[in-house]
N, C-alpha and C positions, 0 to 999 in steps of 0.2 A: 473430037468426041471422047476419045479414050482418056485424054488428060482431064476433061471435065468430069467424067465418071469417077476417075481416081480421086480427084479433089473433093467431089461430093461424098464419096465413101469415107475419105479421111476426115472430113468435117463432121459427119454423122457418127463416126466410130473412132474418134481420136484415141481413146485409151487402147483399143484393140490394135490399131495401126502402130502405135508406139511399141506395144509389147511384141508384135510381129517383127518390127524392125530390130528390136533387141535380140529376138531369137535368131533372126537372119544373121546379125553380126556375130552372135555366139557360134553359130554353125560355120560361118566363114572363118572365124578365128580358129575353130577346131581343125578345119582343113589346112589352114596355113601352118599352124604349129605342128601338124602331123608331118611336115617336111615335104609336102607335095608342091611341085612346080605349078605355075599358073595354068599351063596348058592342060595338065592332068585335072585340075579343078574345073576348067571350062568343059572338058570332055565328060566329067562326072555329072554336071548339072542336068543335061537332058534325061539321064537315067532317073534322077531324083524327081524331075518334073513329071515324067510318065508315071512313076510310082504314086506321086501325090494326086494326079488326075484319077487314077484307078481307085485311090483311097476315098476320094470325094464321092465316087459312084458306089463304093462299098466300104463303109467306115471302118470295118474290122480287117481290111486287107493288109494294111501296114502292121497292124497289131500282131497278127499271126506270123508275119514275116519276122518281126522283132523277136517273137518267142522262139521261132525256129533257128534264127541266127544265134541267139544266146545259147541254145542247147547244142549247137553243132560247130560253132566257130573255133573251139579249142581242139577239134579233131586234127590230127597231124596231116590228114589228106584233104582238109578243107581248102578250096581254091584260094590262092593268095590274091589279095586285092591291092597289095602294096601299101595299105593303110595299117596303122596300129589297130589291134583287134577291138579296142574300145571305141574307135571312131564310128564305124557303121552303126553300132549300137546307139550311140548318142545322137547321131544324125537322124535315125529313125524316130527316136523319142522326141526330138525337137520338131520333126515333121508332124508327128501325131499331135503334139500340143498346138502347133500352128493351125492344123485342120480344125481342132476343137475351138480355137479362138475365132477363126473365120466364120465357122458355122455355130456360133455361140449358143443359139436357141435350141440346138439339138442335143446339147450335152449338160449333165447335171452339175454345174459348177457349185451349187449350194451344198453339195455333199462334201466338198473339200474341207470345210471348217470343222475339224475334229481334233482330238488329242494327238493323233499321229502326225497331223500336219503341223501342229504347234511344236511337237518334239523335233521334227525335222527342220523347222524354221530355226529353232535354237541351235541345233547342231550345225546346220549350214551357215548360220550367222557366225558361230565360233570359228569355223574353218575359213570363213571369209576374212576374219580379223587376223588369222594366222599369216596373212600376206605380209604383215609387219614384223613377223618373228625373224630376228637376225641373231639367233643364238650362236650360229657358226661364224659370225663376223665376216660374212661374204657379201653383204649388201642385200637389197631386196631383189629377188629373182622371180618376176611375175610368171614367166613361162613354167619354171619348176613348180611354183606354188599352185598354178592352175592344174598342172598335171596331177598333183597329189590331191587337190581339193575335189576335182571332178570324180575321181575314183573313190574317194573316201566319204564324200558327203553329197555332192550334187546329183550323182546317179540315183541315190536313194529317193531324192525329191522327185526326179523325173519319173521314176518307177511308180511312186505313190500317185502322182497326178495322172499318168497314163492309165493305170489300172482303175482309178476312181472314176475317170471320165468315160472310159470306153467299155467297161463291163457294167452294163446298166440293167440287164434283165435276167430272170432266172435261167432262161435258155442259154444265154451267153455264159453264165457261170458254169452250167453243166457242160457245155461245149469246151470250156476251158479245162475242166477236170479231165474230160476224156482225151483232149489233145495233150495235156501234160502227162497223163498216164501212158499215152502212145509213145511219147518221147522217152519216158522212163523205161518202158519195155524195150525200146530200141537200144538204150544205153546198157541194159542188162544183157540183151542179145549180143551186143558188141563185145562186152567183157567175156561172155561165153565163147565167142568166136576167137578172141585173142588167146584165151586159155587153152581151148580144145581143138582149134583149127589152125590158125596162124595169125601172125601180125603182118601188117602191110610193110612195105619197104621203109617208108618214112617213120612208122612207129618203131620198127626195129632199130633204125639209125638213132632215134632219140633214146630208146631204152638202153642201148649199149654205148651211148655217148653221154649227153648231159644227165640223163636219168639213172645212170649205172649205180652211183653210190647210194642212192636212196631206194631204188626199185629192184635191185638184184642183191639179195641179202643171204645170210646164213651160208656164207662161202660159195654163193652161186647156186645153191640148191632151191631157193625160193624166189619167185618173181612176183612182184606186186603189180597187178594189172590196173589200168587207168581208164579203160573204156573210151568214151568220147570227151572226157574231161581233161584238164591240163595235167593232172598227176593223180596218183593213187589216193592220196589223202583227201583231195578235193572230191574225188569220185566216191570214196567210202563214206565220208560224212554226208555228202549231198544225197546219196541214194538211201542211206539209213534214215535221214529225216523225211525223205519222200515215202519210205515204207511206213513210217509212223502215221503220216497224213492219210494214206490210202487204206490202211487197216482200220483207222477210225471212221473214214468215209463208209467203208464196207459194213462196219458194225451198225451204223446209225441209218443207213439208207433204207427206205421202204420199197423201193423199186427193185425187183429181183434181178433184172438184167444189169442194173447199175451196181447192185451189191456184189454180184459175181465178178464183174469187171474190176471193181475196186479191190476185192480180195486177191484176184489174180495178180494185179499190179503190185499190191503190198507184199505178198509172199515172194514174188519174183525179186523185188528189191531187197528183201531180207537175204535171199540167197546171193544176190549180186554184191553185197557189201563184203562177203568173205574173200573173194579173189583179190580185193584191193589190199588185203593185209593191213588195213588201217585200224589199229586198236581203239582209237577214239570213237570209231563208229559204234562199237558196243555200248559205250557210255552214252552216246547220243540216242541210241535206240531206247535205252533204259530211261533216260531223262524224259523223252517224249511220252512214253507210255505211263510213267509215273505222273506226269502232268495231267494226262487224260483221266486217270483214276480220280483226281480232284475235280476236273471239269465235267465229268459225266453226269453228276447229280443223280446217279442211279445205282442202288446197291446191287440190282440184278446184273448190271454191266460190270460194276467195280469188282465184285467178288470173283467171278470166273476169270476176268481179265487179270486180276492180281495173281490168281493161282497159276494160270498158264505162263504169265510173265515170270513169276517166281521160279517155276520149274525150269524155264529156259536159262535164267541166270544161275540157278543151282547147278545145272548140267555143265555150264562153262566154268564156274568157279570152283566146284568141289568134286567133279568127276573127270574121268579120262575119256569120256564118250567122244568119238570123232577124232581122237588124237593121231590116227593114221593119216589125217589130212593136214598138210603143212599150214594151210591158211587158217584152219581152226586152231591149230597149236599156237600160231602167232596171235590170233584174237584172244586166246585164253591167257596169254602173257600180260594182257591189260590188267589182270587181277593180281599180278606179281609185283609187290611194292619194291622188290630188290632188283627189278629188271634194269640192267645198266643203260640200255638205249633210252628208256623212258626218263631216266634221271639226268640226261645230258642237258635238257632244256633248263632245269633248275640251276645247273652250274653256270650256263650262259646268262641267266637272268640275274644271278648274283653279281656278275661283272657289270651288267647294264646298270644296276642300281647305283654303283659307285659314280658313274658318269652322270646319271640322270638327276642326282641330288642337286646339281648346279644348273639344271635345265628344266624348270617347272613348266615351261611352255613347249618343251620338246625341241628337237633339233631343226624342226621346220618341215612343212609339207613339201614333198618332192625332193627332199634332200637324200638322194641315193648316192652310191659310190662315185659315179662320174661327176656329180655336182660338188663333192667335197674333196679338196686337195689332200694329198697324202700326209702333209705336215700339220693338218688341222687337228685340233684337240678331239673333235667328234667324228673323225674319219672312221674309227672302229664301229661306232654306233650306226653309221650309214651303210656299212657292209655286213655287219653281223647278222646271222640268220635269226629272224624273229621267232619263227616256228609257231607263231600264234597271232591271230588277228588282233587280239587285245594288246599283246606286247608290241605289235607293229604300230598301233594307234598311240600307245604310250610313248614309244620312241619318237614319233613325229610330232605329237602334240603335248607331251609331258603329262604329269600327274593331273594338271588342270583339264587337259583335253580328254584323257581316259575317264575321269570322273564325270565330265559333262556327257560323254558318249553313253556311259553306263546309266546315268540318270535318265537321259532321253529315251534310251532303249527300254528301261523299266517302265517309264510312263506309257509309252505306246503299247507295250505288251499288257500291262495291267488294264489299260483302257479296253483292249480287245477282249481280254478275259472277262471283264465286267459285262461287256455286251453279251458274251456267250452265257455267262452264269445268271445274269439278271434280266437282260432285255429281250432276248429271243424266246419265243414261245413254242415254235415248231421244233419238235425233237430232231428231225432230219436236218433242218437248217442249223440248229445248234451243233449238230454233229459235224457239219462242214466247217463252222467257225472253230470248233474245238480242234479239228484236224489241222487247220492252219496255225492255230495258236501253239499246239503241241509240237508241230514241225518247226516253228520258229524257236521255241525253247530248245529243241534238239540241236538246231543249227547254231544257236548262241553258245551252247556247250562245246560244239565242235570248234567254234572260233576261239574258245579258251585253250584248246589243245593244238589247233592247226590254223594256218593262215588260209582260210577257206571262205569266210563270210562275204567278201566283196568280189569273189571270183565268178566267172561264168560257169553255169547259169544260176548259181546259188542266190546271188543278190536279187536278181529279177524274180526268181521263183518264190523266195521266202519273204522278202519285203513286199512283193506283189501280193502274196497270199495273205499277209497281215492287213494289207490295204483292203482286200476283199471283205475281211471280217467287219470293217467299218461300213461297208456298203450294205451288208445283210439286213440291218433294221429297216432300211429304206425300201427293200423289195420283199419283205416278209409276206405281206398281203398277196402280192403277185405270185410268190413262191407257193403258198398254200393252194392257190387256184391251179397253178401249173402242175403241182404234185398230184392234186385230186384228179385231174384229167388223165395223168399217166396211170394212176391207181385204178381208175375206172376202166381204162383200156386193158390193164393187166387182169382185172377181174373178169372182163368180157372174154378175153382169150382163154382164161382158166375155165370159164363156164362152157365155152364152145368145145374145149378139149374134153371136159367131163362128159358132155352130151355125146360126143363122137365115140368115147369109150363105152358108154351105155348102149348106144346104137349098135356098136360092133359086138357087144356081148349078146344082145338080143338076137342079132343075125346068126351068131354062132350057135345059140340055143336052138333056133329053128332049123338050122342045118343039121344039128345033131339029132333032132327029133325026126 
């Protein structure tokens, strides 16, 4: 009976069965290349099965787990699974896609066809062709290529598909904003704890070990804190971009309790970026808010926003306010063109250009130090510190690759901004779209200065956020209805509160008489 049922399903749903089989093979390959023995894989399968069963009962179950893991997996005290940190992330994404394919009728696959999908197809296609790149003359290394391609391209496609298919209603979008805000507040709390209370043992071991040269500076007098992220640069840029999004959400929200929550998260994140000592974070904050001045379409918002923002930048660039704080002094050095530390990257990139002239396709995806022999011409390029996501992509895919990446990124961003500027009619929904677009701009600038774009949780949060912008036109009608219900409840509570105050005043008058 079971065989007949399977054959019948396969006959009626041939395309879906083929796609599921490919996803299964990809997940299996992922586990095998992670270096796990067969026994460990077999032991892991029941956990996946239980998770998938729960997900069929509650479609968002795995989605929230995916988000939680992305935000916490870089913590030094995160329980070790024995897997590379990217593997649980990808397995969850593949499981979510498998669920969507099996229950096809419940998910909006029609929403996938947009400019962001087209851009990601082009970028993923380019990275797939990189399998034939043999610039280092080492032959085709499928394992190394896949390791590079899945981190540089495929994870973006997984994120886009998962967000587009699973965030389908206004309530789910609001829940996402609140959960994201909660994790951001946790990250800010954790950096406060690291700075003013203590580091955990594992955090201390990392800080005074591998992280010592980049996180203990100024002769040991300044520590750059990293919160739940992999390092201080990743945290500083990520939390600055998060601040941009939530401040914009707060400005445009019509629901008072939402507005308050968003402002609390945004202001907390602005504070949180200072203990990171990441100077690029200031530039990211500036870029995000400048982008919003353009997208706001409102003089009432643009003028006060520009004034406040201008005063903030003026304070850092032209005054000594807060100079007693070491973190603020370090942030202020971002405006110093003669800062020696900031110019080291320029020197490194000059060296890179000499090598990359002969490598228009890059040295190849996955070509890291251990893959390239010491006597190889491009050995230095495989071990040199990129210090920037764009430079990292340039080294691996060459001038052709970085050009393709930038064009694809520009297309998906312009498409999202077009939706915000011309398509959406609801001011609050336009504010959500603008928040995600400006945070994406902020993060891209961060990628120019630091290697942070593809790191946890930034890739999921900001590429996922841009995916949400493309969802918004499809749910605008539902959003207006949902918002009107919340506004009605808000007005009702306000009316009841006013009536209670009036009643209380009348009672007090009679008591006085």
